[in-house]
TORKESE-225590 format. One record per residue: x, y, z of N, C-alpha, C in turn; residue number from 0; chain. Coordinates in steps of 0.05 Angstrom, whole numbers. Each point is the difference from the previous one (the first is absolute). Layout:
X, Y, Z, X, Y, Z, X, Y, Z, NUM, A
...
***
This chain:
-446, 115, -94, 28, -5, 1, 15, 24, -11, 0, A
18, 11, 16, 16, 23, -9, 20, -9, -22, 1, A
12, 20, -12, 21, -6, -20, 22, -15, 14, 2, A
8, -22, -13, 20, -18, 11, 27, 8, -10, 3, A
20, 4, 19, 27, 6, -9, 12, -23, -16, 4, A
14, 7, -22, 12, -20, -17, 30, 3, 0, 5, A
14, -23, 1, 29, -1, -1, 7, -14, -26, 6, A
13, 15, -19, 9, -12, -25, 30, -6, 2, 7, A
7, -25, -4, 28, -8, 3, 11, -7, -27, 8, A
22, 14, -7, 14, -6, -25, 20, -22, 6, 9, A
-7, -24, -7, 17, -23, 5, 11, -11, -26, 10, A
22, -13, 2, 13, -13, -24, -16, -25, -8, 11, A
-12, 0, -23, -16, -23, -8, 16, -25, -5, 12, A
26, 2, -1, 18, -23, -4, 6, -15, 25, 13, A
-6, 12, 23, 5, -14, 25, -25, 1, 18, 14, A
-4, -22, 16, -24, 0, 18, 1, 22, 21, 15, A
-23, 10, 7, -3, 21, 20, -9, -15, 25, 16, A
15, 2, 22, -6, -15, 24, -14, 18, 21, 17, A
-23, -10, 10, -15, 14, 21, -2, -18, 24, 18, A
7, 11, 24, -6, -13, 25, -26, 11, 9, 19, A
-20, -18, 3, -27, 8, 7, -6, -10, 28, 20, A
-9, 18, 18, -6, -8, 27, -25, 16, 10, 21, A
-10, -9, 22, -24, 13, 11, -3, -7, 30, 22, A
-17, 14, 13, -9, -7, 27, 23, -7, 19, 23, A
19, 18, 3, 23, -4, 18, -7, 9, 29, 24, A
-21, 15, 3, -10, 8, 26, 21, 8, 21, 25, A
14, 22, -5, 20, 12, 17, 26, -15, 2, 26, A
4, -20, -16, 25, -16, 2, 21, 12, -19, 27, A
16, 17, 10, 21, 13, -16, 21, -20, -9, 28, A
5, -21, 17, 21, -20, -6, -7, -15, -26, 29, A
-26, -6, -4, -7, -15, -24, 5, 17, -25, 30, A
-4, 26, 1, 5, 17, -23, 30, 2, -5, 31, A
15, 2, 21, 29, 0, -2, 10, -27, -12, 32, A
-12, -21, 8, 7, -27, -9, -4, -2, -31, 33, A
-23, 7, -10, -5, -3, -29, 19, 18, -16, 34, A
6, 24, 10, 19, 17, -14, 28, -11, -1, 35, A
9, -10, 23, 27, -11, 2, 3, -26, -16, 36, A
-21, -16, -1, 2, -27, -13, -5, 1, -30, 37, A
-8, 24, -11, -5, 2, -28, 13, 24, -13, 38, A
27, 1, 0, 13, 22, -12, -4, 1, -31, 39, A
-9, -22, -11, -5, -1, -29, -26, 14, -8, 40, A
-17, 7, 20, -26, 11, -6, 2, 29, -12, 41, A
-17, 5, -19, -2, 26, -12, -20, 18, 14, 42, A
-19, -13, 15, -21, 15, 13, -11, -16, 23, 43, A
-6, 14, 22, -13, -12, 24, -28, 12, 2, 44, A
-20, -17, 1, -28, 10, 2, -13, -11, 25, 45, A
-14, 17, 15, -14, -8, 24, -29, 6, -3, 46, A
-17, -20, 3, -29, 3, -5, -16, 8, 25, 47, A
12, 14, 19, -14, 12, 22, 0, -17, 26, 48, A
-9, 14, 21, 0, -10, 27, 28, -4, 10, 49, A
17, 19, -5, 27, 1, 13, -3, 11, 28, 50, A
-19, 18, 4, -5, 14, 25, 24, 16, 9, 51, A
16, 9, -20, 24, 16, 6, -4, 28, -11, 52, A
19, 17, 7, 1, 27, -11, 12, 0, -28, 53, A
-6, 20, -16, 11, 1, -27, 30, -3, -1, 54, A
14, 13, 19, 29, -1, 0, 11, -28, 4, 55, A
-16, -17, 14, 8, -28, 5, -3, -17, -25, 56, A
-14, 10, -20, -5, -16, -24, 19, 8, -23, 57, A
22, 13, 7, 20, 8, -20, 9, -24, -17, 58, A
0, 4, -26, 8, -21, -18, -23, -16, -11, 59, A
-24, 4, 11, -24, -15, -9, -19, 18, -14, 60, A
-13, -10, -21, -23, 13, -12, -23, -12, 15, 61, A
-17, 16, 14, -20, -12, 18, -26, 16, -2, 62, A
-21, -13, 10, -26, 11, 2, -11, -3, 28, 63, A
-22, 12, 6, -12, -1, 26, -18, -25, 3, 64, A
2, -13, 23, -18, -22, 7, -20, 9, 21, 65, A
-17, -18, 8, -21, 7, 19, 11, 4, 29, 66, A
25, -7, 5, 12, 5, 26, 22, 22, -1, 67, A
2, 13, -22, 22, 20, -3, -8, 28, 9, 68, A
-6, 2, 26, -7, 26, 11, 24, 18, 4, 69, A
24, -12, 1, 25, 15, 5, 11, 13, -25, 70, A
-9, -9, -23, 11, 11, -25, -12, 28, -5, 71, A
15, 17, -13, -9, 27, -6, -23, 0, -20, 72, A
-12, 24, -2, -23, 3, -18, 8, -2, -30, 73, A
26, 2, -5, 9, -1, -28, 1, -29, -11, 74, A
-5, -19, 17, 2, -29, -9, -26, -7, -13, 75, A
1, -9, -25, -25, -7, -14, -11, -28, 8, 76, A
-26, -4, -6, -13, -26, 5, 6, -19, -23, 77, A
7, 11, -23, 5, -16, -24, 24, 12, -15, 78, A
13, -17, -17, 21, 9, -18, -2, -17, -25, 79, A
11, 11, -21, 4, -16, -25, 29, 2, -7, 80, A
11, -24, -6, 28, -2, -9, -1, -9, -29, 81, A
14, 13, -17, 3, -8, -28, 29, -7, -6, 82, A
4, -25, -8, 27, -9, -5, -1, -22, -22, 83, A
18, 3, -20, 3, -19, -22, -27, -9, -13, 84, A
-17, 20, -3, -26, -5, -14, -22, -11, 18, 85, A
5, -3, 25, -20, -10, 20, -9, 23, 17, 86, A
-26, 1, 5, -10, 20, 20, -10, -16, 24, 87, A
10, 8, 23, -5, -14, 25, -15, 18, 19, 88, A
-23, -9, 8, -17, 14, 19, 8, -9, 28, 89, A
9, 19, 17, 9, -7, 27, -20, 11, 20, 90, A
-10, -18, 17, -20, 8, 20, 5, -17, 25, 91, A
-13, 8, 22, 1, -18, 23, -21, -22, -2, 92, A
-23, 8, -9, -22, -19, -4, -25, 6, 16, 93, A
3, 13, 23, -24, 5, 16, -20, 19, -13, 94, A
9, 17, -18, -18, 18, -14, -10, -12, -27, 95, A
11, -22, -7, -6, -13, -26, -14, -27, 2, 96, A
-8, -7, 25, -14, -25, 4, -24, 5, 18, 97, A
-23, -7, -9, -24, 4, 16, -2, -22, 21, 98, A
9, -24, -8, 0, -24, 18, 26, -14, -4, 99, A
11, -11, 22, 25, -15, -2, -2, -22, -21, 100, A
21, -3, -15, 3, -21, -21, -18, 5, -25, 101, A
-10, 25, -2, -15, 8, -24, 16, 22, -14, 102, A
13, -8, -21, 20, 18, -13, -10, 13, -26, 103, A
-25, -3, -6, -11, 10, -25, 2, 31, -2, 104, A
-5, 14, 22, 1, 29, 0, 29, 9, -3, 105, A
19, -13, 12, 28, 7, -2, 9, -4, -29, 106, A
-8, -22, -13, 7, -4, -28, -13, 21, -18, 107, A
-25, 7, 7, -14, 21, -16, 15, 27, 2, 108, A
8, 7, 24, 15, 25, 4, 26, 0, -16, 109, A
14, -23, 0, 25, -3, -15, -6, 4, -30, 110, A
-20, -14, -11, -7, 3, -28, -7, 28, -8, 111, A
-15, 14, 18, -8, 28, -5, 24, 18, -4, 112, A
23, -8, 12, 24, 16, -3, 20, -12, -19, 113, A
-9, -19, -16, 17, -12, -21, 21, -18, 11, 114, A
-4, -12, 24, 20, -17, 13, -5, -29, -6, 115, A
22, -15, -4, -3, -29, -4, 7, -16, 25, 116, A
11, 14, 21, 8, -14, 24, -7, 17, 24, 117, A
-6, -14, 22, -5, 13, 26, 19, -10, 21, 118, A
13, 19, 14, 15, -7, 24, -18, 9, 24, 119, A
-6, -19, 18, -16, 8, 23, 8, -16, 25, 120, A
-11, 8, 23, 6, -13, 25, -26, -5, 15, 121, A
-1, 7, 25, -23, -1, 18, -8, -28, 9, 122, A
3, -20, -17, -10, -27, 6, 19, -16, 18, 123, A
26, 7, 0, 20, -15, 15, 2, -28, -11, 124, A
-5, -4, -25, 2, -26, -13, 14, 5, -27, 125, A
21, -16, -5, 14, 3, -26, -18, -12, -22, 126, A
-5, 16, -21, -18, -8, -21, 11, 8, -27, 127, A
-6, -17, -20, 7, 6, -28, -21, -13, -17, 128, A
-18, 16, -12, -22, -12, -16, -10, 21, -20, 129, A
-17, -8, -17, -12, 17, -21, -29, 5, 8, 130, A
-8, 26, 0, -28, 8, 6, -10, 16, -24, 131, A
-18, -11, -15, -12, 15, -22, 21, 11, -19, 132, A
21, -16, -6, 21, 7, -19, 22, 17, 12, 133, A
0, 5, 26, 20, 17, 13, 16, -18, 19, 134, A
27, 2, -2, 18, -15, 18, -1, 13, 27, 135, A
-5, -16, 21, -3, 10, 27, 23, -12, 17, 136, A
17, 18, 11, 22, -9, 16, -1, 12, 28, 137, A
-1, -18, 20, 0, 8, 28, 24, -14, 13, 138, A
20, 16, 10, 24, -13, 11, -3, -13, 27, 139, A
-24, 2, 12, -4, -9, 27, 9, 21, 20, 140, A
8, -8, 23, 7, 19, 21, 27, -6, 12, 141, A
15, 22, 6, 26, -2, 13, -4, -3, 31, 142, A
-25, 4, 9, -5, -1, 29, -11, -27, 9, 143, A
-22, -9, -13, -12, -26, 6, -18, -8, -23, 144, A
-3, -26, -4, -17, -10, -22, -26, -10, 12, 145, A
-22, 4, -14, -26, -9, 9, -6, -29, -9, 146, A
17, -11, -17, -5, -27, -8, 22, -19, 11, 147, A
15, 10, 19, 21, -15, 15, 22, -10, -18, 148, A
4, 12, -24, 21, -8, -18, 27, 14, 6, 149, A
-1, 19, 19, 25, 14, 7, 1, 28, -12, 150, A
18, 16, 11, 4, 27, -10, 12, -1, -28, 151, A
-9, 19, -17, 10, -1, -28, 0, 27, -13, 152, A
14, 0, -23, 0, 23, -19, 4, -13, -27, 153, A
2, 16, -21, 3, -10, -27, 23, 13, -15, 154, A
12, -16, -17, 20, 10, -19, -14, -1, -27, 155, A
-4, 24, -12, -14, 2, -25, 19, 8, -22, 156, A
0, -15, -21, 17, 6, -23, -17, 9, -24, 157, A
6, 24, -10, -16, 11, -22, 17, 1, -25, 158, A
-11, -11, -22, 12, 3, -26, -22, 10, -19, 159, A
7, 9, -24, -21, 9, -17, -21, -21, -6, 160, A
8, -26, 0, -18, -21, -6, -18, -9, 23, 161, A
10, 1, 25, -15, -11, 22, 9, 10, 27, 162, A
-15, -7, 20, 7, 5, 28, 1, -27, 15, 163, A
23, -6, 12, 2, -24, 16, 2, 8, 30, 164, A
-12, -16, 17, 0, 5, 29, 7, -25, 15, 165, A
18, 3, 20, 8, -22, 16, -4, 8, 29, 166, A
-13, -17, 15, -3, 4, 29, 27, -4, 14, 167, A
6, 18, 18, 24, -2, 16, -8, -1, 29, 168, A
11, -19, 15, -6, -2, 28, 17, 19, 16, 169, A
-12, 13, 19, 15, 18, 17, 4, -14, 27, 170, A
25, -9, 4, 7, -14, 25, 25, 14, 11, 171, A
-4, 21, 15, 24, 14, 11, 15, -17, 19, 172, A
26, 2, -1, 18, -14, 18, 7, 18, 23, 173, A
-5, -10, 24, 7, 16, 24, 30, -1, 5, 174, A
10, 23, 7, 29, 2, 5, 5, 1, 30, 175, A
25, -4, 8, 7, 0, 28, -2, 28, 12, 176, A
0, 21, -17, 0, 27, 10, -29, 10, 6, 177, A
-20, -16, -8, -27, 9, 5, -6, -3, 30, 178, A
-16, 19, 10, -7, -1, 28, -21, -22, 4, 179, A
3, -15, 22, -20, -21, 6, -27, 13, 6, 180, A
-21, -14, -7, -27, 10, 5, -4, 2, 30, 181, A
-11, 22, 9, -6, 4, 28, -23, -18, 8, 182, A
4, -15, 22, -20, -19, 9, -23, 15, 13, 183, A
-24, -10, -4, -24, 11, 12, -3, -10, 29, 184, A
-20, 11, 13, -5, -7, 28, -5, -30, 4, 185, A
-17, -11, -17, -7, -29, 3, 25, -18, -5, 186, A
16, 8, -20, 24, -16, -5, 19, 0, 24, 187, A
4, 23, 12, 17, 3, 23, -11, -16, 24, 188, A
-27, 1, 3, -13, -14, 22, 3, -30, -3, 189, A
-4, -10, -24, 3, -29, -6, 28, -10, 5, 190, A
20, 17, -7, 28, -8, 5, 6, -3, 30, 191, A
-13, 16, 16, 5, -1, 29, -13, -24, 13, 192, A
-20, -11, -13, -15, -23, 12, 15, -26, -3, 193, A
***
C-alpha cells in the first residue's frame, strides 16, 4: 500500500462537523448535484468511489478511486485519511480491502494500521453501520441502485470530539416537467402499435 494522502481539517470543537457521505453513483451527475443542493449545512462532501466521472465532475467532493473509475485521472488515490475533531477516518472504496464480500476484517486492519477509528467505504451498494474489530464501519449505500432493494441512499455523518453519528438518507429524486421523456425502445414502440 502506497503512502495514503491525509486531509487534516481544523474544525471548531464547539460545533458538530457535518459530512455528506456517498458512494457508487455510477455516472449519475444529478445525484451528486442533489446531495450538494439539499445539504448546504454540510462542511464536507465525501465520495467513496465508483462515480465513473472525470475529476472535474467531482468538484466539491473529497473522493477516491473505485473499481469502475477508469475515467478519473491518475492523481486520484485509492485511499485517503481524513482527520477531524480527534477522529481519523480511513476512506476506501472497498474492493482492495476485502478479499471476500462481507468480510471486513482486512479493511478494519488497514484502518487500525493507520491509526483510524472509523472507515468510510462503498462497493457493496448496501447501507451499513457496524463495528468490526473495534473500528466503526460506515457504508452509505449507493446513489445508483441498492443490492438489498432498500433503495438508493447516502449518509449524513455528524462528527464531534466525543463521537460520530451517522444517519441513512434516502435518495429519491423528484422528476420535473422540464426533464426529457425517456426515449422508447424498439419493443416498446412495437407493443404500442399492436
